[in-house]
N, C-alpha and C positions, 0 to 999 in steps of 0.2 A: 504494500500500500504506500509505503514511504517512497519507493522508487517511482510509482505512478505519479505521486504528488510532485516529486522533483522533476519528472519529465514534463508534466503539465506546466510547472513553473517556468521551465526552460523555454517551452513553446511560446507561452504568453510573453515572456521577456523578449524572445527573439522577434515576435510580431511587433511588439511595442518599439523595439530598437529599429526595426525596418521602417516602421511608420515614421519614427522620429527622423530617420535619415532620408526620407522621401523628399525630393526637391519641392520647394514652396510652390512653384508654378505648375506642378503636375496637376492635371485635371482642371486648371483654371483657364480663363480667357482674358487676354489683354485687349482693352479697347483704346484705340487711338482716336482722339477727338481732333478733327481737322476744322480749323476756323474759317474755311472757305467752301465754296460750292463744289459738288462732284465735277471732275474733269479739269479743275484748276491744277497748276503745277504742284501745289502743296498736297493736294489729294492724290495725284498720280504717284508721287514719291511715297506717301503713306501706304498706298495699296501695294506698291512694290515691296516695301518693308514687310507688310503683313503676309505676303506670299513666301518670304524667305527667312525672316528673322526668327520665327519660333523654333526652328531646328537648331539654332545656335544658343538657345536658352535651356538650361537644365530643366527637365520635366516636359519639354516640348508642348507648351501651352497653345491654345488657340489664339488667334489674333484677328480682330475685326476693326473696321474703320467706321466711324460715325461722324457725319458732317454737322457742324454747328456754326453756320456762317452768320456774319453780321458785324458791323462796326469795325471792319478791317481786322477781324479775328479777336477783338476785345472781348466779345461775349464768351468765346471759347477759353481765353486766357483767364478771365475771372472765374469761370466754372472750374477749371483745373486747379486754380489756386485755393478756392474757397469751398467747393462742393465735393470734388473727387476724393476718394479715400487715398491716403498716402501709403498704400500697401504694395505698390508695384503693378497693379492691374489696370492702371490708367496712364496713358501717355498722351501728349498733345503735340500738334503741329500748328504753330502760330507764326505771325509775321515777325521779322527780326527787328523791326523798328518801333514796336509798341512802347518801348521804354521812353520814347520821346514824350508820350502823353503823361507818363509818370513824372518826368522832369519838369514839364510845364504846368503840372498840377491839375490836369483834367479830372473833373469830379467823377467821371465814370470808371476811373482806374481803382480797382480794389485788389491790387497785387503789389508785391515788392519784387521787381525784376530779378534782383540778385539772388533771391531765395528759392527760385524754381530749382528743381533737379535737372541739370543739363546733361542730356544723353548723347547727343551728337547732331551733326548737320551733314546733309547729303551733298551739298554743293555750295560754292560761293555764288553770290548773286549781284554782279554789277548790273546797272540798269541802262535803259535807253529811253529816248522820247521819240515816238513816231507821230507823224502828221498825215492826215488823209491827203492823197496825192492830188486831188482835184481842187485843193485850196491854193491860195497864192503864197502860202508860207513855205519857202524852200530853204530857209536858214533861220538861225536865231535872230539875225539882223532884221529879217523881214517881220518877225514878231515884235521886235523892239519898235519898229516904225509903224506898226499897224494902228489904224484909227479905231478898230474894233478887235478886242482880244479874242483869240480862238478859244472855243469851249473844250476843256479837257475833263475826262471822267476820272473818278476816284471812289473808293469805297468809304474811306474815312480819313481823318487825320492819323498820323503815325504810320502811313503807308507810302510806298514810293509814288503812287499815283497822285498823292497830295504834296509830299515834301520835295520831290524833284522839280516840279513847276515852280514851287515857292522859292527854291534855291536859285533857279534861273532868273526869277524876278529880282531877288535880292542881289545877285552877283552881276547881272547884265541889264537889268531894267526891262526884261521881256515879260510883258503882262499876259496873264491867262485868266480866263473865266472858268472857275472850278465848278463842276457839276457833281455833287456828292451824293452818297447814300446807296450806291449800288452794292448788292450783296456779294458779288464776286466777279471774276473775269468774264464768264460767259455773258452776264448781263451787260457788261461794258462792251463786249464785242458786238452784241446786237444793237446797242445804242449807237455805235459808230456806223453800222450798216444802215440804220434807220435815219441817220443824219442828225441825231440829237447832240452828238459831240463830234469833234474832228481830230482829237489827239488824246494820247495817254502815255504814261510812263509805266514800264514793267520790266521784269528781269530779262536780261539777254538770253539766258538758257531757255526760258519759256518761249520767247519770241521765235527761236529757231527750232523748237521741238514739237510744237503742236499746232493743230488747226484752231482758228481759221487763218493763222499767220502764214502757214506754208502756202496756202492758196492765195492769200493776199499778196505775198511776195511775187508769186508767179504772174499774177494779174496786175501788178503795180498799183494796188489799191492804196498803199501807204508808202511814205518815204521816211527814212530815219534821219533825224536832225542832230542828235547828240548822244554820246555814250559816256558812262561815268568811270570806266576803268582807267587805271594809270597809263595803260598802253591800249592802242586801238585793237579791237578784236579783229582777227584775221578775216572774218566774214564781212567786216565793215571797214575796210582799209581807208576809205575816203570820208568817213564820218568823224568829225572832230570829237575829242574827249572834252569833258568839262574843264580839264586842266589846260588843254589847248586854248579854249575860249577865255579862261582867266588870264592867260598870257596875252591874248589878242586885245582884250578889253582892259588890261592893266588893273585887274581887280585888287583891292586893298588887302593888306596882310591880315587885318581883322576878319574880313569876309572869307578869306582863304582858310583861316582857322575854323570858322563856322562850317564851311563846306567839308573840310576834312573830318570834323567831329561827327557830322551827320552821315556822311558816306561810310564811316566806319561800321555802321550797322550792316553793311553788305558782308563784312567779315563773319557775321553770325549766320549768314546764308539762309538755309531752310532748317531752322532748329527744331529738334524734337526734345520735349521737356517732360518732366514728371512733377507731381504736386510737391510742395515744400514738405520738409520733415519726413521724407521717405527714408527708411532705415538705410544706413550706408551700405550694408551688404547687398540689399536688393537693387539699389542704384548701381552698384558695381556690376551686378548680373546683367542689368539692362545695357549698361555701357559696353560691357564685354560682348554681349550679343550683337549690339549695333556694329561694333568694330569688326567682328568676325563676318558679319553680313556684307560689309563694304568690300571684303576681299573674296567673297563667295563667287566662283565662276558662273554659277547658274544665275545669280542675281545680276552680275555684270552683263551677262548675255541679254537678260530682259531689259536692262537699262539701255543697252545699245539698240535693241529692237525699238524702243520708244524714242530713239534719236536724242537721248539724254547723255550726259557725261557725269559720272560720279567724281566729285572733287571734295571728299569728306574732311571734316574736322571732328574732333572727338571731345568727350564730355569735360575733361579737366581743362582743356584749352577754352572751350566755350564758357565754362564757369568763370575763368579769369577775365575773358572778354566782357561778360555780362556785368561783372563787378566794376570793371573800368568804365563801361558805358554809362552807368548811373553816377559816376564820380567825376562829373564835369566841373570845370571852374565856374564860378558864379557868373562871370561876364558872358560865358558861352550859353549858360542856361537862360540868362535874361534875353539874349538875342534869339534863342530858340523860341521863347515865349512870344516875342514880337512876330517872329516869322511864321510859327506854326499854330499859334493859339486860336485862330479863327476857323 
């Protein structure tokens, strides 16, 4: 009888030990909240991750994507920060420039940018400004001289659709009439085709990767007036950078500092985040899974099929960049408030 008791004790102990050693994510589902519409660049990258990242996470969890568009991904950011459980089962894909709204004191912000759990970014995102080709605006100089400002679309403040035109206005005196409130890229694409707007700023990788831009380029629907990279993109060798334009227009040193501080958000690329206060071991699991996915041949094949290019940054680096982003000198913050506050 004693031997039977000891055997049962051993079995129960073994089962308990095995259960204790089971990966946390086993049998669970990770939900990625995307702050933009289905089909946007953020959504495409999130779905690529969902297809490949689970196999690089111990326990091989499920992974799904949930779209929560609105206010330039502010709604999603607030949800991830305040509502989502900090247990590793929620990730987020949000715009890299939302911290602008925190710096300028926008009342809708209910997060602290530096306190998100930073998982990784799939690509860097320099931006461009395109203009409908049937308008008279063939250069930034044409916009400066215009008697009526061209209408540009944007989802919200804190997005490239808003702050790039504002920077061009500040640095070169090129006026734009901003049409705000679109939920995402698809709505803005339709707005241009309907003639509601004639221009927009968005990331260079998105412009060269998806429709309707591929067709628009073939049919010369739009022309590109400016790009924000330090060097000209090889696909746009004749398009000036904002740095070329600052040389041409003899932009002041103070304004150059403002431009540099704002464009630094592109270094955050397409960030994937977790709620604050996520246990360090689970954040590490997500970071490791992300990093392994970025080197996964099957993932990279899918990326190439989508006409994208993976140019990743990883969690620790993004965490440092995020802290630097919200630690701006007071004079830069005050100029941001004037530039981006409306």
